[in-house]
C-alpha positions as CSV (number, residue, x, y, z in Angstrom):
1,X,-98.2,-15.3,-119.7
2,X,-95.8,-15.8,-122.6
3,X,-95.5,-18.4,-125.3
4,X,-93.6,-18.9,-128.5
5,X,-95.3,-18.4,-131.9
6,X,-93.9,-20.0,-135.0
7,X,-94.1,-19.4,-138.7
8,X,-93.8,-22.4,-140.9
9,X,-93.2,-22.4,-144.6
10,X,-96.9,-23.1,-145.3
11,X,-98.0,-20.2,-143.2
12,X,-100.1,-22.4,-141.0
13,X,-99.5,-20.9,-137.6
14,X,-102.7,-19.6,-136.1
15,X,-100.8,-18.3,-133.1
16,X,-98.7,-16.0,-135.2
17,X,-101.8,-14.9,-137.1
18,X,-103.3,-14.0,-133.7
19,X,-100.2,-12.1,-132.8
20,X,-100.2,-10.2,-136.1
21,X,-103.8,-9.4,-135.8
22,X,-103.5,-8.1,-132.3
23,X,-100.4,-6.1,-133.3
24,X,-102.5,-4.4,-136.1
25,X,-105.1,-3.6,-133.4
26,X,-102.4,-1.8,-131.4
27,X,-102.4,-4.3,-128.6
28,X,-99.3,-4.6,-126.3
29,X,-98.5,-8.2,-127.2
30,X,-95.2,-8.5,-129.0
31,X,-91.8,-8.7,-127.5
32,X,-88.7,-9.9,-129.3
33,X,-86.4,-12.4,-127.7
34,X,-83.8,-9.6,-127.3
35,X,-84.4,-6.5,-125.2
36,X,-86.8,-4.6,-127.4
37,X,-90.4,-4.2,-126.1
38,X,-93.2,-3.0,-128.3
39,X,-95.9,-1.0,-126.6
40,X,-98.9,1.1,-127.5
41,X,-98.5,1.3,-131.2
42,X,-101.2,2.8,-133.4
43,X,-102.8,0.4,-135.8
44,X,-101.7,2.3,-139.0
45,X,-98.0,2.1,-137.9
46,X,-97.6,-1.7,-138.4
47,X,-94.6,-1.2,-140.6
48,X,-92.9,0.7,-137.7
49,X,-93.8,-2.2,-135.4
50,X,-92.1,-4.7,-137.6
51,X,-89.1,-2.4,-137.9
52,X,-88.9,-2.1,-134.1
53,X,-88.9,-5.8,-133.6
54,X,-86.1,-6.3,-136.1
55,X,-84.1,-3.3,-135.1
56,X,-80.8,-4.5,-133.5
57,X,-78.7,-1.5,-132.3
58,X,-79.4,-1.8,-128.6
59,X,-79.7,-5.6,-128.5
60,X,-77.7,-7.6,-125.9
61,X,-78.8,-11.1,-126.4
62,X,-76.6,-13.4,-128.5
63,X,-79.5,-15.7,-129.3
64,X,-81.1,-14.3,-132.4
65,X,-84.4,-15.7,-133.7
66,X,-85.5,-13.7,-136.6
67,X,-89.0,-14.3,-137.9
68,X,-91.1,-11.4,-137.2
69,X,-91.2,-11.8,-141.0
70,X,-94.2,-14.1,-140.2
71,X,-96.2,-11.1,-139.0
72,X,-95.1,-9.1,-142.1
73,X,-96.3,-11.8,-144.5
74,X,-99.5,-12.7,-142.6
75,X,-100.4,-9.0,-142.2
76,X,-101.0,-8.7,-145.9
77,X,-99.9,-6.0,-148.4
78,X,-102.4,-3.4,-147.2
79,X,-101.2,-3.2,-143.7
80,X,-97.6,-2.9,-144.8
81,X,-98.3,0.3,-146.8
82,X,-100.6,1.8,-144.3
83,X,-99.1,4.5,-142.2
84,X,-99.9,7.9,-140.9
85,X,-97.6,10.7,-142.0
86,X,-94.7,10.6,-139.6
87,X,-93.8,13.9,-138.0
88,X,-90.5,15.7,-138.3
89,X,-89.3,19.2,-137.3
90,X,-90.7,21.9,-139.5
91,X,-93.6,19.9,-141.0
92,X,-97.1,21.1,-141.3
93,X,-98.0,19.9,-137.8
94,X,-94.9,20.6,-135.8
95,X,-94.0,24.1,-137.2
96,X,-97.4,25.7,-136.1
97,X,-96.8,24.2,-132.7
98,X,-93.4,25.7,-132.5
99,X,-94.6,29.1,-133.9
100,X,-97.3,29.2,-131.3
101,X,-94.9,28.4,-128.5
102,X,-92.4,31.0,-129.7
103,X,-95.2,33.6,-129.9
104,X,-96.0,32.8,-126.3
105,X,-92.4,33.2,-125.1
106,X,-92.0,36.4,-127.1
107,X,-95.0,37.8,-125.2
108,X,-93.8,37.0,-121.7
109,X,-92.2,39.5,-119.3
110,X,-88.6,39.1,-118.4
111,X,-88.0,36.3,-115.9
112,X,-85.0,35.8,-113.6
113,X,-81.6,35.6,-115.3
114,X,-81.6,31.9,-114.7
115,X,-84.9,31.6,-116.6
116,X,-83.8,33.8,-119.3
117,X,-80.8,31.5,-120.2
118,X,-83.3,28.8,-121.1
119,X,-85.8,31.1,-122.8
120,X,-83.2,32.8,-125.0
121,X,-81.6,29.5,-125.9
122,X,-85.0,28.0,-126.9
123,X,-85.9,31.0,-129.1
124,X,-82.5,30.7,-130.9
125,X,-82.9,27.0,-131.5
126,X,-86.4,27.7,-132.8
127,X,-84.9,29.9,-135.5
128,X,-85.3,33.4,-134.1
129,X,-82.5,35.7,-135.2
130,X,-79.9,36.9,-132.8
131,X,-81.2,40.4,-133.0
132,X,-84.8,39.5,-132.2
133,X,-85.8,41.9,-129.4
134,X,-86.9,39.1,-127.1
135,X,-83.6,37.2,-127.6
136,X,-81.7,40.4,-127.0
137,X,-83.5,41.0,-123.8
138,X,-82.6,37.5,-122.6
139,X,-78.9,37.9,-123.6
140,X,-78.6,41.3,-122.0
141,X,-80.0,40.1,-118.7
142,X,-77.8,37.1,-118.6
143,X,-74.6,39.0,-119.5
144,X,-75.4,41.8,-117.0
145,X,-75.7,39.2,-114.2
146,X,-72.5,37.4,-115.1
147,X,-70.6,40.7,-115.3
148,X,-71.8,41.5,-111.8
149,X,-69.9,38.4,-110.7
150,X,-70.9,34.8,-110.0
151,X,-70.0,33.5,-106.6
152,X,-71.3,31.7,-103.5
153,X,-74.9,30.6,-103.5
154,X,-75.9,32.7,-106.6
155,X,-76.5,30.6,-108.6
156,X,-76.7,27.6,-106.3
157,X,-77.1,25.1,-109.2
158,X,-75.3,24.3,-112.4
159,X,-78.4,25.0,-114.6
160,X,-78.0,28.7,-115.1
161,X,-74.3,28.8,-115.8
162,X,-74.5,25.8,-118.0
163,X,-77.4,27.2,-120.1
164,X,-75.6,30.6,-120.1
165,X,-72.7,28.8,-121.8
166,X,-75.0,27.3,-124.4
167,X,-76.8,30.5,-125.0
168,X,-73.8,32.8,-125.4
169,X,-71.9,30.2,-127.5
170,X,-74.9,30.2,-129.8
171,X,-75.0,34.0,-130.0
172,X,-71.3,34.9,-130.3
173,X,-68.6,32.8,-128.7
174,X,-65.9,35.4,-129.3
175,X,-67.8,38.6,-128.2
176,X,-68.9,36.8,-125.0
177,X,-65.8,34.8,-124.3
178,X,-65.1,36.3,-120.8
179,X,-68.6,35.6,-119.7
180,X,-68.5,32.1,-121.0
181,X,-65.2,31.4,-119.3
182,X,-66.6,32.8,-116.0
183,X,-69.4,30.3,-116.2
184,X,-67.1,27.4,-117.0
185,X,-64.9,28.3,-114.0
186,X,-67.9,28.3,-111.7
187,X,-69.1,25.0,-113.1
188,X,-65.7,23.4,-112.6
189,X,-65.8,24.5,-108.9
190,X,-69.1,22.6,-108.4
191,X,-67.5,19.2,-109.2
192,X,-67.1,17.3,-106.0
193,X,-64.7,14.5,-105.0
194,X,-66.6,11.6,-106.5
195,X,-66.7,13.3,-109.9
196,X,-70.3,14.4,-109.9
197,X,-71.7,17.9,-109.7
198,X,-73.6,19.2,-106.8
199,X,-75.5,22.3,-105.5
200,X,-73.4,24.9,-103.8
201,X,-71.6,23.5,-100.7
202,X,-73.5,20.2,-101.0
203,X,-71.5,17.0,-100.5
204,X,-73.8,14.7,-102.5
205,X,-73.8,15.0,-106.3
206,X,-76.8,14.4,-108.5
207,X,-77.3,13.3,-112.1
208,X,-79.3,16.3,-113.0
209,X,-76.6,18.8,-112.0
210,X,-74.0,16.6,-113.7
211,X,-75.8,16.4,-117.0
212,X,-76.1,20.1,-117.5
213,X,-72.5,20.8,-116.4
214,X,-71.2,18.2,-118.9
215,X,-73.5,19.6,-121.7
216,X,-71.9,23.0,-121.1
217,X,-68.3,21.7,-121.2
218,X,-69.1,19.7,-124.4
219,X,-70.5,22.9,-126.0
220,X,-67.5,25.0,-124.9
221,X,-65.1,22.4,-126.2
222,X,-66.8,22.5,-129.6
223,X,-66.3,26.3,-129.6
224,X,-62.6,26.0,-128.9
225,X,-62.5,26.7,-125.2
226,X,-59.8,25.0,-123.3
227,X,-61.6,22.6,-121.0
228,X,-59.7,20.2,-118.7
229,X,-60.6,16.7,-120.0
230,X,-60.0,15.3,-116.5
231,X,-63.3,17.0,-115.5
232,X,-65.1,14.8,-118.1
233,X,-63.2,11.6,-117.1
234,X,-64.2,12.1,-113.4
235,X,-67.8,12.8,-114.3
236,X,-67.9,9.7,-116.5
237,X,-66.6,7.6,-113.6
238,X,-69.3,9.0,-111.4
239,X,-72.0,8.2,-113.9
240,X,-70.8,4.6,-114.4
241,X,-70.8,4.1,-110.7
242,X,-74.2,5.8,-110.3
243,X,-76.0,3.7,-112.9
244,X,-78.5,1.1,-111.7
245,X,-77.8,-2.5,-112.8
246,X,-80.7,-2.4,-115.3
247,X,-79.2,0.7,-116.9
248,X,-81.5,3.4,-115.5
249,X,-80.6,6.4,-113.3
250,X,-82.1,7.9,-110.1
251,X,-81.6,11.5,-109.0
252,X,-78.6,10.9,-106.8
253,X,-77.5,7.5,-108.2
254,X,-76.7,4.1,-107.0
255,X,-73.4,5.5,-105.8
256,X,-75.3,6.4,-102.6
257,X,-77.9,3.6,-103.0
258,X,-80.6,5.8,-104.4
259,X,-82.6,3.2,-106.3
260,X,-85.6,5.4,-107.3
261,X,-84.9,5.2,-111.0
262,X,-86.9,7.6,-113.2
263,X,-87.2,8.2,-116.9
264,X,-86.0,11.8,-116.8
265,X,-82.9,10.9,-114.8
266,X,-82.3,7.9,-117.0
267,X,-82.4,10.1,-120.1
268,X,-80.1,12.6,-118.4
269,X,-77.6,10.1,-117.2
270,X,-77.6,8.0,-120.4
271,X,-77.4,11.0,-122.6
272,X,-74.4,12.4,-120.6
273,X,-72.5,9.1,-121.2
274,X,-72.6,9.9,-124.9
275,X,-71.9,13.7,-124.3
276,X,-68.8,12.9,-122.4
277,X,-67.7,10.3,-125.0
278,X,-68.0,12.9,-127.7
279,X,-66.3,15.6,-125.7
280,X,-63.3,13.4,-124.8
281,X,-62.9,12.0,-128.3
282,X,-64.7,8.6,-127.8
283,X,-67.7,9.4,-129.9
284,X,-67.2,6.1,-131.9
285,X,-69.2,6.5,-135.1
286,X,-70.4,10.0,-134.4
287,X,-69.0,11.3,-137.7
288,X,-71.2,8.8,-139.6
289,X,-74.1,11.3,-139.6
290,X,-72.0,14.5,-139.8
291,X,-70.8,15.4,-143.2
292,X,-68.3,18.0,-144.0
293,X,-69.5,20.6,-146.5
294,X,-66.8,19.4,-149.0
295,X,-68.4,15.9,-149.0
296,X,-71.7,17.1,-150.4
297,X,-72.5,15.0,-153.5
298,X,-70.2,12.1,-152.5
299,X,-71.5,8.7,-151.7
300,X,-72.3,8.2,-148.0
301,X,-69.5,5.6,-147.7
302,X,-66.8,8.1,-148.8
303,X,-65.1,10.3,-146.3
304,X,-62.4,12.9,-147.0
305,X,-59.3,12.9,-144.8
306,X,-58.5,16.3,-143.4
307,X,-54.9,17.1,-142.5
308,X,-53.4,20.1,-140.8
309,X,-50.5,22.2,-142.2
310,X,-48.0,19.6,-140.9
311,X,-49.8,16.8,-142.7
312,X,-51.3,15.1,-139.7
313,X,-54.8,13.7,-140.2
314,X,-57.5,15.6,-138.1
315,X,-60.4,13.8,-136.5
316,X,-63.9,15.0,-137.1
317,X,-64.6,15.5,-133.5
318,X,-61.0,15.9,-132.3
319,X,-58.6,13.2,-131.1
320,X,-58.9,11.4,-127.8
321,X,-58.1,13.9,-125.1
322,X,-57.5,11.6,-122.2
323,X,-57.3,7.9,-121.5
324,X,-60.5,6.4,-120.0
325,X,-61.9,3.0,-119.4
326,X,-63.6,2.7,-122.8
327,X,-65.0,-0.7,-122.0
328,X,-66.8,0.6,-119.0
329,X,-68.1,3.5,-121.0
330,X,-69.5,1.2,-123.8
331,X,-71.0,-1.2,-121.3
332,X,-72.8,1.7,-119.5
333,X,-74.0,3.1,-122.8
334,X,-75.4,-0.3,-123.7
335,X,-77.2,-0.6,-120.4
336,X,-78.8,2.8,-120.9
337,X,-79.9,1.8,-124.4
338,X,-81.4,-1.4,-123.0
339,X,-83.2,0.5,-120.2
340,X,-85.1,2.6,-122.7
341,X,-85.7,-0.3,-125.0
342,X,-87.7,-1.8,-122.1
343,X,-89.1,1.3,-120.4
344,X,-89.5,4.1,-122.8
345,X,-92.8,6.1,-122.6
346,X,-93.6,9.5,-123.8
347,X,-95.9,10.4,-120.9
348,X,-94.5,10.2,-117.4
349,X,-96.1,10.9,-114.1
350,X,-94.9,13.0,-111.2
351,X,-92.0,14.5,-113.1
352,X,-91.2,17.4,-115.3
353,X,-92.7,16.3,-118.6
354,X,-91.0,18.6,-121.0
355,X,-87.7,18.6,-119.2
356,X,-87.8,14.9,-119.6
357,X,-88.7,15.0,-123.3
358,X,-85.9,17.4,-124.1
359,X,-83.5,15.1,-122.1
360,X,-84.7,12.1,-124.1
361,X,-84.3,14.0,-127.4
362,X,-80.7,14.7,-126.3
363,X,-80.1,11.1,-125.4
364,X,-81.6,9.8,-128.7
365,X,-79.7,12.3,-130.8
366,X,-76.4,11.2,-129.4
367,X,-77.3,7.5,-129.8
368,X,-78.2,8.3,-133.5
369,X,-74.9,10.0,-134.0
370,X,-72.9,7.2,-132.3
371,X,-74.6,4.4,-134.1
372,X,-74.7,6.1,-137.5
373,X,-78.5,5.3,-137.8
374,X,-80.4,8.3,-139.1
375,X,-84.2,8.5,-139.1
376,X,-85.8,11.8,-140.0
377,X,-89.0,10.9,-138.1
378,X,-88.3,8.3,-135.4
379,X,-91.2,6.7,-133.6
380,X,-90.3,8.3,-130.3
381,X,-90.5,11.8,-131.9
382,X,-93.7,11.0,-133.7
383,X,-95.3,9.8,-130.4
384,X,-93.9,12.9,-128.6
385,X,-95.5,15.2,-131.1
386,X,-98.8,13.5,-130.9
387,X,-98.8,13.7,-127.1
388,X,-97.8,17.4,-127.1
389,X,-100.6,18.3,-129.6
390,X,-103.1,17.5,-126.9
391,X,-101.2,19.4,-124.2
392,X,-100.5,22.8,-125.8
393,X,-102.7,25.6,-124.5
394,X,-104.6,28.0,-126.8
395,X,-102.0,30.7,-126.1
396,X,-99.2,28.4,-127.3
397,X,-97.8,27.5,-123.9
398,X,-97.1,24.2,-122.3
399,X,-97.8,24.7,-118.6
400,X,-96.8,23.0,-115.4
401,X,-100.2,21.4,-114.9
402,X,-99.2,18.8,-117.5
403,X,-96.3,17.6,-115.5
404,X,-96.6,18.8,-111.9
405,X,-93.7,21.2,-112.4
406,X,-93.5,22.3,-108.9
407,X,-94.2,26.0,-109.4
408,X,-92.0,26.9,-112.4
409,X,-93.7,29.3,-114.8
410,X,-95.1,28.0,-118.0
411,X,-92.3,29.8,-119.9
412,X,-89.8,27.2,-118.6
413,X,-91.9,24.2,-119.7
414,X,-92.6,25.9,-123.0
415,X,-88.9,26.4,-123.6
416,X,-88.2,22.7,-122.9
417,X,-91.1,21.7,-125.2
418,X,-89.6,23.9,-128.1
419,X,-86.2,22.2,-127.7
420,X,-87.8,18.8,-128.1
421,X,-90.0,19.9,-131.1
422,X,-87.1,21.4,-133.1
423,X,-84.8,18.5,-132.1
424,X,-82.3,21.0,-130.8
425,X,-79.5,18.5,-130.0
426,X,-79.6,17.0,-133.4
427,X,-79.3,20.6,-134.8
428,X,-76.2,21.1,-132.7
429,X,-74.7,17.8,-133.8
430,X,-75.4,18.4,-137.5
431,X,-73.8,21.9,-137.3
432,X,-70.4,20.7,-136.3
433,X,-67.4,22.9,-137.0
434,X,-65.0,21.5,-139.5
435,X,-61.3,22.1,-140.1
436,X,-60.2,24.3,-143.0
437,X,-57.2,22.0,-143.6
438,X,-56.1,20.5,-146.9
439,X,-58.1,17.5,-148.2
440,X,-55.9,14.5,-149.0
441,X,-56.5,10.8,-149.3
442,X,-54.4,8.2,-147.5
443,X,-52.1,10.8,-146.0
444,X,-49.5,9.3,-143.7
445,X,-50.1,5.7,-144.9
446,X,-47.5,3.5,-146.5
447,X,-47.7,2.8,-150.2
448,X,-48.3,-0.9,-149.7
449,X,-50.8,-0.5,-146.9
450,X,-54.0,-2.4,-147.4
451,X,-56.9,0.0,-147.0
452,X,-60.6,-0.3,-146.7
453,X,-63.6,1.9,-145.9
454,X,-65.5,0.6,-142.8
455,X,-68.2,2.5,-141.0
456,X,-67.2,5.7,-142.9
457,X,-63.6,5.3,-141.7
458,X,-60.5,4.7,-143.8
459,X,-58.7,1.8,-142.0
460,X,-55.4,0.0,-142.5
461,X,-56.0,-3.8,-142.5
462,X,-53.9,-6.5,-140.9
463,X,-53.8,-10.2,-141.6
464,X,-56.8,-12.3,-140.8
465,X,-57.4,-13.2,-137.1
466,X,-58.8,-16.4,-135.8
467,X,-62.1,-16.7,-133.9
468,X,-60.1,-17.4,-130.7
469,X,-58.0,-14.3,-131.2
470,X,-61.0,-12.0,-131.7
471,X,-62.8,-13.6,-128.7
472,X,-59.6,-12.9,-126.7
473,X,-59.9,-9.2,-127.6
474,X,-63.5,-9.1,-126.6
475,X,-62.8,-10.9,-123.3
476,X,-59.9,-8.6,-122.5
477,X,-60.1,-6.0,-119.7
478,X,-62.6,-7.9,-117.5
479,X,-65.1,-8.5,-120.3
480,X,-64.7,-5.3,-122.2
481,X,-62.6,-4.5,-125.2
482,X,-60.4,-1.9,-126.7
483,X,-62.5,-1.3,-129.8
484,X,-59.7,0.5,-131.6
485,X,-57.9,-2.9,-131.9
486,X,-60.8,-4.2,-134.0
487,X,-60.7,-1.6,-136.7
488,X,-57.6,-3.1,-138.4
489,X,-58.9,-6.7,-138.6
490,X,-59.8,-7.6,-142.1
491,X,-61.5,-11.0,-141.6
492,X,-62.0,-14.0,-139.3
493,X,-60.5,-17.4,-140.0
494,X,-62.2,-20.7,-139.1
495,X,-60.8,-24.2,-138.3
496,X,-62.2,-25.9,-141.3
497,X,-60.5,-29.3,-140.9
498,X,-62.3,-30.1,-137.6
499,X,-66.2,-30.2,-138.0
500,X,-66.8,-30.0,-134.3
501,X,-64.5,-27.0,-133.8
502,X,-65.9,-25.3,-136.9
503,X,-69.5,-25.7,-135.5
504,X,-68.5,-24.2,-132.2
505,X,-66.7,-21.3,-133.9
506,X,-69.7,-20.6,-136.2
507,X,-72.0,-20.6,-133.2
508,X,-69.8,-18.1,-131.4
509,X,-69.6,-15.8,-134.5
510,X,-73.4,-16.0,-134.9
511,X,-73.7,-14.7,-131.3
512,X,-71.8,-11.5,-132.4
513,X,-74.4,-10.3,-134.8
514,X,-76.0,-8.3,-131.9
515,X,-72.8,-7.0,-130.5
516,X,-72.8,-3.3,-129.5
517,X,-69.7,-2.6,-131.5
518,X,-69.9,-2.0,-135.2
519,X,-66.6,-3.7,-136.2
520,X,-67.6,-6.9,-134.5
521,X,-70.9,-7.0,-136.4
522,X,-69.1,-6.2,-139.7
523,X,-66.6,-9.0,-139.1
524,X,-69.4,-11.4,-138.2
525,X,-71.3,-10.6,-141.4
526,X,-68.2,-11.2,-143.5
527,X,-67.2,-14.4,-141.7
528,X,-70.6,-16.1,-141.9
529,X,-70.5,-15.9,-145.7
530,X,-67.2,-17.8,-145.9
531,X,-68.9,-21.1,-144.9
532,X,-71.6,-22.7,-147.0
533,X,-74.0,-23.3,-144.2
534,X,-77.7,-22.5,-144.3
535,X,-77.7,-22.2,-140.5
536,X,-75.9,-18.9,-141.0
537,X,-78.7,-17.4,-143.0
538,X,-81.0,-16.3,-140.1
539,X,-78.1,-14.4,-138.5
540,X,-77.4,-12.7,-141.8
541,X,-81.0,-11.8,-142.2
542,X,-80.8,-10.2,-138.8
543,X,-77.7,-8.2,-139.9
544,X,-79.7,-6.9,-142.9
545,X,-81.6,-4.8,-140.4
546,X,-78.4,-3.3,-138.9
547,X,-78.3,0.5,-138.5
548,X,-74.8,0.6,-140.2
549,X,-74.9,0.6,-144.0
550,X,-71.5,-1.3,-144.3
551,X,-72.8,-4.1,-142.1
552,X,-76.0,-4.4,-144.2
553,X,-73.9,-4.5,-147.4
554,X,-71.5,-7.1,-146.0
555,X,-74.4,-9.3,-144.9
556,X,-76.0,-9.1,-148.3
557,X,-72.7,-10.1,-150.0
558,X,-72.4,-13.1,-147.6
559,X,-76.0,-14.1,-148.5
560,X,-75.0,-13.9,-152.2
561,X,-72.0,-16.2,-151.5
562,X,-74.1,-18.8,-149.6
563,X,-76.8,-18.8,-152.2
564,X,-74.4,-18.5,-155.2
565,X,-76.7,-15.7,-156.5
566,X,-73.8,-13.3,-157.4
567,X,-75.5,-11.6,-160.4
568,X,-79.2,-11.8,-159.6
569,X,-80.4,-8.2,-159.7
570,X,-83.2,-9.0,-157.2
571,X,-80.6,-8.9,-154.5
572,X,-78.8,-5.7,-155.6
573,X,-78.8,-3.0,-153.0
574,X,-77.7,-0.3,-155.5
575,X,-75.0,2.3,-155.3
576,X,-76.9,4.8,-153.0
577,X,-78.0,3.1,-149.9
578,X,-81.7,3.3,-149.1
579,X,-83.3,1.6,-146.1
580,X,-86.5,0.8,-148.0
581,X,-84.5,-0.9,-150.7
582,X,-82.5,-3.0,-148.1
583,X,-85.8,-4.0,-146.6
584,X,-87.1,-5.2,-150.0
585,X,-83.9,-7.2,-150.6
586,X,-84.1,-8.7,-147.1
587,X,-87.7,-9.9,-147.8
588,X,-86.5,-11.5,-151.0
589,X,-83.8,-13.4,-149.0
590,X,-86.5,-14.6,-146.6
591,X,-88.5,-16.0,-149.5
592,X,-85.4,-17.7,-150.9
593,X,-84.5,-19.2,-147.5
594,X,-87.9,-20.6,-147.0
595,X,-87.9,-22.0,-150.5
596,X,-84.7,-23.9,-150.0
597,X,-85.6,-24.9,-146.4
598,X,-89.3,-25.9,-146.6
599,X,-89.3,-27.1,-143.0
600,X,-87.7,-24.0,-141.6
601,X,-89.3,-22.0,-138.9
602,X,-88.5,-18.5,-137.6
603,X,-89.6,-17.5,-134.2
604,X,-90.8,-14.6,-132.2
605,X,-92.2,-14.6,-128.6
606,X,-95.6,-13.3,-127.7
607,X,-96.3,-11.9,-124.2
């Protein structure tokens, strides 16, 4: 049963009071009118609940009704400041868990060479030195097996050679270059005609094999191995065709009508969409959370342009290596995000629990990097740690009884658990290799070029474009867009001499505030401030929750223009962007809006 709850200016909605109260109790009652679903929240985490309702990065709906603020106001000050200490890697709760798991792995006997690829990699990611005796044992066993020759049915899967690439690149990508290349060659031979990866001599690919192969190729590419980008393009095409309509993934994919969607395969397939994007140079805003060492101390909005000896600007993650259908990629990424917005759960049944959690950590880390949204202690991680605290055995292990692991030793599940707890993928993303080229500003741009920083990128701006022109770009390519074309647009123009046309254009622009592309949201934030219309305020309030700093700042400036409060310090975001400060300013805008529109109501849906 579902119904709409409203918050009026006088705060008289008993329905919303009930929703807020049940939310504080941790009841599964709130669902926004976009795709986000709130489930199983602890009572002290009410602030996180409100943040989740307002958070827009994965939203698909163009109809934005923003008044979860009702619950915030009705909850009272005490519940807004209540919160349990959120977990993050290395804290007083997580680190002892990692230390115990590491101690367990260091005490285990050698496993097969396939098992040792994962054990050694997990120990390194947990901070063990490369010369640690247990790490050395893993590396020696893996290298010995590769030197004996990889062929035929040994190994039969992509897991061992893929993890071997990750392990040996972590240890020494130069000393073990021949062994790494041998694994890459074997992995390439396992790609079948439809672009997916399969077991030896199998004709049906699966998402699990494909994710680990692509993870290895992405790793090798970052370590300067020559990897054929067509491998990634074909794998991407396989994953797009294999995705279920709701954004999830099954083991063998919809490409063969396997509709048994699972969380672990959805994390694997969705994460691999982002891995391939980063590998092929379509990581979008990946650089937003990856700073070069030379940028330390500079404002977050400032980026240094690196050029090579010939004066050519160098991308942070390399240029685009091959042409792909970018619109299809972005659409598939959006569907994956939406699937987890609706279906995420830490605990899963009948699957490999810690394999899944590591897969989800990988997916979430790439989403963070792509969106530019950084959260040191996201809710999913916090919930994962809380779950795992109750699962770790006294000897430090995480065993297969917790996830029906089909006979794999506890060392495998423990290794996967470590990779989740230390946020190993985020570590890899944050440790990107940067060019040693010269640092210059505006290299290669004409003297009269109009420049601007947007999303951490220095862009050259064109003349303004009409709403119809921009909609044409968004509708191009069967509903998808070449997002690169948007980066040079400075602003959107309206037809101000025709009230009916202006109203239709404003309605369309308001629908863009939840668009998956950063540039579209930024342009919408700027455009809505050009028209003195209070109907634009709810959409701008929504944009104040955007994961991208530039969008939040532009939305705030547009609210200043509409309200004419150009110099009021209450609405100043400050030089250094802080999410807590932005939330405070947003709440002040809510108060202002309700004061100038006493009859206004902002809506959420209860379910």
